[in-house]
C-alpha positions as CSV (number, residue, x, y, z in Angstrom):
1,X,4.2,2.4,-12.5
2,X,3.5,1.0,-16.0
3,X,5.8,1.0,-18.9
4,X,4.1,2.5,-22.0
5,X,5.6,4.1,-25.1
6,X,9.1,3.9,-23.7
7,X,8.4,5.7,-20.5
8,X,7.1,5.1,-17.0
9,X,3.6,6.3,-16.2
10,X,2.1,6.3,-12.7
11,X,-1.0,4.1,-12.2
12,X,-3.9,6.4,-11.5
13,X,-7.6,6.7,-12.1
14,X,-6.7,8.9,-15.2
15,X,-4.9,6.1,-17.0
16,X,-6.7,3.0,-18.3
17,X,-4.5,0.0,-18.0
18,X,-4.2,-2.3,-21.0
19,X,-4.7,-6.1,-20.4
20,X,-0.9,-6.6,-21.0
21,X,0.2,-3.9,-18.5
22,X,1.3,-5.0,-15.1
23,X,2.0,-2.3,-12.5
24,X,5.4,-2.2,-10.9
25,X,6.9,-0.3,-8.0
26,X,9.7,1.9,-9.4
27,X,11.7,4.9,-8.2
28,X,11.4,7.5,-11.0
29,X,11.7,11.3,-11.4
30,X,9.7,13.6,-13.6
31,X,11.0,16.4,-15.7
32,X,7.9,18.5,-15.1
33,X,4.9,18.5,-12.9
34,X,1.5,18.8,-14.4
35,X,-1.1,16.6,-15.9
36,X,-0.3,13.0,-14.9
37,X,-1.1,11.7,-18.3
38,X,1.3,14.0,-20.2
39,X,4.8,13.5,-18.7
40,X,6.4,10.1,-18.4
41,X,8.8,9.3,-15.6
42,X,12.5,8.5,-15.9
43,X,13.8,5.6,-13.8
44,X,16.2,7.2,-11.4
45,X,17.8,6.6,-8.0
46,X,18.8,10.3,-7.7
47,X,17.8,11.8,-4.4
48,X,19.8,15.0,-4.5
49,X,20.0,17.9,-6.9
50,X,23.6,17.1,-7.9
51,X,22.6,13.5,-8.7
52,X,19.8,14.8,-11.0
53,X,22.2,17.2,-12.7
54,X,24.7,14.4,-13.3
55,X,21.9,12.2,-14.8
56,X,20.9,14.9,-17.2
57,X,24.5,15.6,-18.2
58,X,25.3,12.0,-18.9
59,X,21.9,10.9,-20.4
60,X,21.7,9.9,-24.0
61,X,17.9,10.9,-24.1
62,X,16.5,14.4,-23.8
63,X,14.3,15.2,-20.8
64,X,11.5,16.3,-23.2
65,X,11.7,12.9,-24.9
66,X,9.4,11.4,-22.2
67,X,6.5,13.7,-22.9
68,X,3.6,11.3,-23.5
69,X,1.6,14.1,-25.1
70,X,4.3,14.4,-27.8
71,X,3.9,10.7,-28.6
72,X,0.2,10.9,-29.2
73,X,0.4,13.1,-32.3
74,X,2.4,15.9,-33.7
75,X,-0.4,18.4,-32.8
76,X,-1.3,17.1,-29.4
77,X,-0.6,20.4,-27.6
78,X,-2.7,22.3,-30.1
79,X,-5.5,19.7,-29.8
80,X,-5.4,20.2,-26.0
81,X,-5.7,23.9,-26.4
82,X,-8.7,23.6,-28.6
83,X,-10.3,21.3,-26.0
84,X,-9.8,24.0,-23.3
85,X,-7.0,22.3,-21.4
86,X,-5.0,25.5,-21.0
């Protein structure tokens, strides 16, 4: 994983590492599945549904707050639609 824009992103062939980014092994969970470059992970030790629910209930951050796409621009989803992503 790499830490970018206040969220964890998995290292993959779809993400270009910056010279300052050092991959780390982390246990994270993702709010949604989909494009690997859109959703950032949340550091989490939760392994059971009740643990995830407890994390969500007690978190001070919204689950949507880790969407990398939302951090790119205000119109990122609309831009993706025009590019044929959906």
